[in-house]
GUTOR-227490 format. One record per residue: x, y, z of N, C-alpha, C in turn; residue in three letters. Coordinates in steps of 0.2 Angstrom, whole numbers, padded with zeros to 4 digits, always signed. Layout:
N
XYZXYZXYZALA ...
//
This chain:
230
-0066+0027+0009-0064+0022+0005-0070+0018+0001UNK -0069+0018-0005-0075+0015-0009-0074+0008-0011UNK -0069+0004-0008-0068-0003-0009-0070-0006-0003UNK -0074-0012-0003-0076-0015+0003-0070-0019+0006UNK -0069-0020+0012-0064-0023+0015-0066-0027+0021UNK -0063-0032+0023-0065-0036+0029-0063-0031+0035UNK -0058-0027+0034-0057-0022+0040-0053-0017+0036UNK -0056-0011+0035-0054-0005+0031-0047-0003+0034UNK -0046-0004+0041-0040-0001+0043-0034-0005+0040UNK -0035-0010+0037-0029-0014+0035-0027-0012+0028UNK -0031-0008+0024-0030-0006+0018-0034+0000+0016UNK -0031+0006+0016-0034+0012+0014-0032+0015+0007UNK -0037+0017+0003-0035+0020-0003-0038+0027-0004UNK -0035+0031-0007-0028+0031-0011-0022+0030-0006UNK -0017+0026-0009-0011+0025-0005-0005+0025-0010UNK +0001+0024-0007+0007+0022-0010+0008+0015-0009UNK +0007+0011-0015+0008+0004-0014+0014+0002-0018UNK +0018-0002-0015+0024-0006-0018+0022-0013-0019UNK +0022-0016-0025+0022-0023-0025+0028-0026-0027UNK +0030-0032-0025+0036-0035-0026+0034-0042-0028UNK +0035-0044-0035+0034-0051-0037+0039-0054-0040UNK +0039-0061-0041+0044-0065-0044+0045-0064-0051UNK +0039-0064-0055+0039-0064-0062+0034-0059-0065UNK +0035-0057-0071+0031-0053-0075+0025-0057-0076UNK +0019-0054-0075+0012-0056-0075+0009-0058-0068UNK +0014-0059-0063+0011-0060-0056+0007-0054-0054UNK +0010-0048-0056+0006-0042-0054-0001-0041-0056UNK -0002-0044-0062-0009-0044-0065-0013-0049-0061UNK -0011-0055-0061-0015-0061-0058-0016-0060-0050UNK -0011-0057-0047-0011-0056-0039-0015-0050-0037UNK -0014-0044-0041-0017-0038-0038-0018-0033-0043UNK -0019-0035-0050-0020-0030-0055-0026-0025-0054UNK -0032-0028-0051-0038-0024-0050-0036-0019-0044UNK -0033-0021-0039-0031-0017-0034-0027-0011-0036UNK -0022-0012-0040-0018-0007-0042-0022-0002-0046UNK -0026-0004-0051-0030+0000-0055-0035+0004-0051UNK -0038+0001-0046-0043+0005-0041-0039+0010-0037UNK -0033+0008-0035-0029+0013-0031-0027+0019-0036UNK -0025+0018-0042-0023+0023-0047-0029+0027-0048UNK -0035+0024-0049-0041+0028-0051-0043+0033-0046UNK -0041+0031-0039-0043+0035-0034-0038+0040-0032UNK -0032+0041-0036-0027+0045-0035-0021+0043-0031UNK -0021+0036-0030-0015+0033-0027-0009+0032-0032UNK -0003+0030-0029+0003+0029-0033+0005+0022-0032UNK +0007+0018-0038+0009+0011-0038+0016+0011-0041UNK +0020+0006-0038+0026+0004-0041+0026-0004-0040UNK +0028-0007-0046+0029-0014-0047+0036-0015-0047UNK +0039-0019-0043+0046-0022-0043+0045-0029-0045UNK +0048-0031-0051+0048-0038-0053+0055-0040-0053UNK +0056-0046-0050+0063-0048-0048+0067-0052-0054UNK +0063-0055-0058+0066-0059-0064+0064-0056-0071UNK +0067-0058-0076+0065-0056-0083+0068-0050-0086UNK +0072-0046-0082+0074-0040-0085+0079-0041-0091UNK +0082-0047-0091+0086-0048-0097+0082-0052-0103UNK +0076-0052-0102+0072-0055-0107+0068-0049-0110UNK +0069-0047-0117+0066-0041-0120+0059-0041-0120UNK +0057-0047-0122+0049-0048-0123+0046-0047-0116UNK +0048-0051-0111+0044-0050-0105+0045-0044-0102UNK +0050-0040-0103+0051-0033-0100+0046-0029-0103UNK +0046-0029-0110+0041-0025-0114+0034-0027-0112UNK +0032-0033-0111+0025-0035-0108+0024-0032-0102UNK +0029-0032-0097+0028-0029-0091+0026-0022-0091UNK +0030-0018-0095+0029-0011-0096+0022-0010-0099UNK +0020-0013-0104+0013-0012-0106+0008-0014-0101UNK +0008-0019-0098+0003-0021-0093+0003-0016-0087UNK +0009-0014-0084+0009-0009-0079+0006-0002-0081UNK +0007-0001-0087+0004+0006-0090-0003+0005-0089UNK -0006+0000-0091-0014-0001-0091-0016-0001-0084UNK -0012-0003-0079-0014-0003-0072-0013+0003-0068UNK -0010+0008-0071-0008+0014-0068-0002+0013-0063UNK +0003+0010-0065+0009+0008-0061+0015+0009-0064UNK +0020+0012-0061+0027+0012-0063+0030+0005-0062UNK +0036+0004-0065+0039-0003-0064+0046-0002-0064UNK +0049-0007-0061+0056-0008-0060+0057-0016-0061UNK +0061-0018-0066+0062-0025-0067+0069-0027-0066UNK +0071-0032-0063+0077-0035-0061+0079-0041-0065UNK +0085-0044-0065+0087-0049-0069+0089-0055-0065UNK +0087-0056-0059+0089-0062-0056+0086-0068-0059UNK +0089-0074-0059+0087-0080-0062+0081-0083-0059UNK +0077-0085-0063+0071-0089-0061+0073-0095-0057UNK +0071-0097-0052+0073-0103-0048+0079-0102-0043UNK +0081-0096-0043+0087-0095-0039+0086-0089-0034UNK +0080-0087-0033+0079-0081-0028+0081-0083-0021UNK +0080-0089-0020+0082-0092-0013+0090-0092-0012UNK +0093-0093-0017+0101-0093-0016+0104-0086-0017UNK +0100-0081-0019+0103-0074-0019+0099-0070-0014UNK +0096-0073-0009+0092-0070-0004+0095-0063-0002UNK +0101-0063+0000+0104-0057+0003+0104-0051-0002UNK +0106-0053-0008+0106-0047-0013+0100-0045-0015UNK +0095-0050-0016+0088-0047-0018+0085-0043-0012UNK +0086-0046-0006+0083-0042+0000+0086-0035+0000UNK +0092-0034-0001+0095-0027-0001+0092-0023-0006UNK +0090-0025-0012+0087-0021-0017+0080-0020-0015UNK +0076-0024-0012+0070-0023-0009+0070-0018-0004UNK +0075-0018+0001+0075-0013+0006+0077-0006+0003UNK +0081-0006-0002+0083+0001-0005+0076+0003-0008UNK +0072-0001-0011+0066+0001-0015+0061+0004-0010UNK +0061+0001-0004+0056+0003+0001+0058+0010+0004UNK +0064+0010+0005+0067+0017+0008+0066+0023+0003UNK +0067+0021-0003+0066+0026-0009+0059+0028-0010UNK +0055+0023-0011+0048+0024-0013+0044+0026-0007UNK +0045+0023-0001+0042+0025+0005+0034+0023+0004UNK +0033+0017+0003+0026+0014+0002+0022+0014+0009UNK +0015+0015+0008+0011+0014+0014+0009+0007+0015UNK +0009+0003+0009+0008-0004+0009+0012-0007+0004UNK +0014-0014+0006+0018-0018+0002+0014-0024+0000UNK +0013-0026-0006+0010-0032-0009+0015-0037-0011UNK +0014-0043-0010+0019-0048-0012+0016-0055-0012UNK +0020-0060-0014+0017-0067-0013+0016-0069-0006UNK +0012-0074-0005+0012-0078+0001+0018-0083+0002UNK +0021-0082+0007+0027-0086+0008+0026-0093+0010UNK +0020-0095+0012+0019-0102+0013+0013-0105+0008UNK +0014-0111+0007+0009-0115+0003+0008-0112-0004UNK +0012-0108-0007+0011-0107-0014+0015-0112-0018UNK +0012-0114-0023+0015-0120-0027+0022-0118-0030UNK +0024-0112-0031+0030-0110-0035+0035-0108-0029UNK +0041-0111-0030+0046-0109-0025+0048-0102-0026UNK +0049-0099-0032+0050-0092-0032+0045-0088-0029UNK +0039-0089-0029+0034-0085-0025+0035-0086-0017UNK +0037-0092-0015+0038-0093-0008+0044-0089-0006UNK +0050-0089-0010+0056-0086-0008+0055-0078-0008UNK +0051-0076-0013+0050-0069-0013+0046-0066-0007UNK +0041-0070-0005+0037-0068+0000+0041-0068+0007UNK +0045-0073+0008+0049-0073+0014+0054-0067+0014UNK +0057-0065+0008+0062-0060+0008+0059-0053+0009UNK +0053-0052+0006+0050-0046+0007+0048-0045+0014UNK +0045-0050+0017+0044-0049+0024+0050-0047+0028UNK +0055-0050+0027+0062-0048+0030+0064-0041+0028UNK +0063-0040+0022+0066-0033+0020+0061-0027+0023UNK +0055-0029+0023+0050-0024+0026+0052-0022+0033UNK +0055-0027+0037+0057-0026+0044+0064-0022+0044UNK +0068-0025+0040+0075-0022+0039+0075-0015+0037UNK +0070-0013+0033+0070-0006+0030+0069-0001+0035UNK +0067-0002+0041+0066+0002+0046+0072+0006+0049UNK +0078+0002+0048+0084+0004+0051+0087+0010+0048UNK +0091+0014+0052+0095+0020+0049+0091+0026+0048UNK +0095+0031+0046+0092+0038+0046+0087+0039+0040UNK +0087+0034+0035+0083+0034+0030+0077+0029+0030UNK +0077+0026+0036+0072+0020+0037+0065+0022+0036UNK +0061+0017+0034+0054+0018+0033+0050+0012+0035UNK +0044+0014+0038+0040+0009+0041+0033+0009+0038UNK +0032+0004+0034+0026+0003+0030+0020+0001+0035UNK +0014+0002+0033+0008+0000+0037+0007-0007+0038UNK +0010-0011+0033+0009-0018+0033+0010-0021+0026UNK +0010-0028+0026+0011-0032+0020+0005-0035+0018UNK +0003-0035+0012-0003-0039+0010-0001-0044+0005UNK -0003-0050+0007-0001-0056+0003-0006-0058-0002UNK -0004-0059-0008-0009-0060-0014-0010-0068-0015UNK -0015-0069-0019-0017-0075-0022-0015-0075-0029UNK -0010-0079-0031-0008-0079-0038-0012-0085-0041UNK -0008-0091-0040-0012-0097-0042-0015-0101-0036UNK -0011-0101-0030-0013-0104-0024-0018-0099-0020UNK -0024-0101-0018-0028-0097-0015-0028-0097-0007UNK -0029-0092-0004-0029-0092+0004-0035-0096+0007UNK -0033-0100+0012-0039-0103+0016-0044-0098+0019UNK -0041-0093+0021-0045-0087+0023-0041-0081+0022UNK -0045-0075+0022-0042-0069+0020-0044-0063+0025UNK -0041-0057+0025-0042-0052+0029-0045-0046+0025UNK -0043-0045+0019-0045-0039+0015-0047-0041+0008UNK -0053-0039+0006-0056-0040+0000-0057-0033-0004UNK -0054-0032-0009-0054-0026-0013-0059-0027-0019UNK -0064-0023-0019-0069-0023-0025-0066-0020-0031UNK -0065-0025-0036-0062-0023-0043-0067-0024-0048UNK -0074-0023-0047-0079-0024-0052-0078-0019-0057UNK -0076-0013-0056-0075-0008-0061-0069-0009-0065UNK -0064-0012-0062-0057-0013-0065-0056-0020-0068UNK -0061-0024-0068-0060-0031-0070-0058-0031-0078UNK -0061-0028-0082-0060-0028-0089-0053-0026-0090UNK -0051-0021-0087-0044-0018-0087-0039-0024-0085UNK -0040-0027-0080-0036-0033-0078-0035-0038-0083UNK -0041-0040-0087-0040-0045-0092-0036-0042-0098UNK -0037-0035-0099-0033-0032-0105-0025-0032-0103UNK -0024-0031-0097-0017-0031-0094-0014-0038-0095UNK -0018-0043-0093-0016-0050-0094-0014-0051-0101UNK -0018-0049-0106-0017-0050-0113-0010-0047-0115UNK -0008-0042-0111-0002-0039-0113+0004-0043-0112UNK +0003-0048-0107+0008-0053-0106+0007-0059-0111UNK +0008-0058-0117+0006-0062-0122+0010-0069-0122UNK +0016-0069-0120+0020-0075-0120+0018-0079-0115UNK +0015-0077-0109+0013-0081-0104+0006-0083-0105UNK +0002-0078-0108-0005-0080-0109-0006-0086-0114UNK -0002-0085-0119-0003-0091-0124+0000-0097-0121UNK +0005-0097-0117+0007-0103-0114+0002-0107-0110UNK -0002-0103-0107-0007-0106-0103-0014-0108-0106UNK -0014-0107-0113-0020-0108-0117-0026-0105-0114UNK -0026-0099-0111-0032-0096-0108-0033-0098-0101UNK -0029-0102-0098-0030-0104-0091-0030-0098-0087UNK -0025-0093-0088-0024-0088-0083-0030-0083-0083UNK -0033-0082-0089-0039-0078-0089-0045-0081-0085UNK -0046-0088-0086-0051-0092-0083-0050-0092-0076UNK -0043-0092-0074-0042-0092-0066-0044-0085-0063UNK -0042-0080-0067-0044-0073-0064-0052-0073-0064UNK -0055-0075-0069-0063-0075-0069-0066-0079-0063UNK -0063-0085-0062-0066-0089-0057-0064-0086-0050UNK -0058-0084-0049-0056-0082-0043-0059-0075-0040UNK -0059-0071-0045-0062-0064-0043-0070-0065-0042UNK -0073-0069-0046-0080-0070-0045-0082-0073-0038UNK -0078-0078-0036-0078-0081-0029-0077-0076-0024UNK -0072-0072-0024-0070-0067-0019-0075-0061-0019UNK -0078-0060-0025-0083-0055-0025-0090-0057-0022UNK -0091-0064-0023-0097-0067-0019-0096-0066-0011UNK -0090-0068-0009-0089-0067-0002-0089-0060+0001UNK -0087-0055-0004-0086-0048-0001-0092-0044-0003UNK -0097-0047-0006-0103-0044-0007-0103-0039-0013UNK -0099-0041-0018-0099-0037-0024-0098-0041-0030UNK -0097-0039-0036-0097-0043-0042-0090-0047-0042UNK -0085-0043-0042-0078-0046-0042-0074-0043-0037UNK -0069-0047-0034-0065-0044-0029-0058-0048-0029UNK -0053-0045-0026-0046-0048-0025-0045-0048-0017UNK -0043-0054-0015-0042-0055-0008-0035-0056-0006UNK -0034-0053+0000-0027-0053+0003-0027-0055+0010UNK -0021-0058+0012-0020-0059+0019-0015-0053+0021UNK -0016-0051+0028-0013-0045+0030-0007-0048+0035UNK -0001-0045+0034+0004-0047+0039+0007-0040+0042UNK +0006-0039+0048+0009-0033+0051+0017-0034+0051UNK +0020-0028+0051+0027-0028+0051+0030-0027+0058UNK +0034-0031+0061+0036-0031+0067+0041-0025+0068UNK +0040-0021+0073+0044-0015+0075+0051-0017+0078UNK +0056-0015+0075+0063-0017+0078+0067-0011+0080UNK +0071-0012+0085+0075-0006+0087+0071-0001+0091UNK +0074+0005+0091+0071+0011+0094+0067+0015+0089UNK +0063+0012+0085+0059+0015+0080+0054+0020+0083UNK +0052+0019+0090+0047+0024+0093+0050+0030+0094UNK +0057+0031+0094+0060+0037+0096+0061+0042+0090UNK +0060+0039+0084+0061+0043+0078+0055+0043+0074UNK +0055+0047+0069+0049+0048+0065+0050+0045+0058UNK +0054+0040+0058+0055+0036+0051+0049+0035+0047UNK +0049+0037+0041+0043+0035+0037+0037+0039+0037UNK +0037+0044+0041+0031+0048+0042+0033+0055+0039UNK +0028+0057+0035+0029+0064+0032+0025+0069+0035UNK 
//
């Protein structure tokens, strides 16, 4: 593995990485460099965005950004601000995606202490879906869930991915989300610049993205079957 990590056992690349985010552009801000680094090393990425599928502009921006990051994408049309009230339906979609894509790692929002309620709701439902996805003959058990920093930063973290070589691509992918980048008057690019520089300093490289690691609890008689193993 060429990317430094607080504990390399918690994220190995190349891998199959599924990301689940509330909004188009969260994938760039939260883990754009990690996706690009995984792709550059031969890994496979899928971005599942839960809102914005009914917005032609945002859907097109997501398509352009994920293409730059080396990721496929799937965008849904749940209403912003309503992910908590549609928890069951959204969870079922995430479970289905996990079982079909069969990721080694899942990346999503931190369910606690994020300023955005959609982020918190997404984090909670993904952790639930990752556990639920184990069940049945098509069940899949991922290695773990990595929680991103979008706007709210972790008080401490478990994994730091060196994105020094991917940093310029991350900024370009952010520019692809023109409707959101313009709204923030350059704030998001400044955020990525400051955040990745700090995490790089802590990780011993130029720029890095940081994650908290959450193991997925084993449910049922998972040990009796070979779910999720190829």
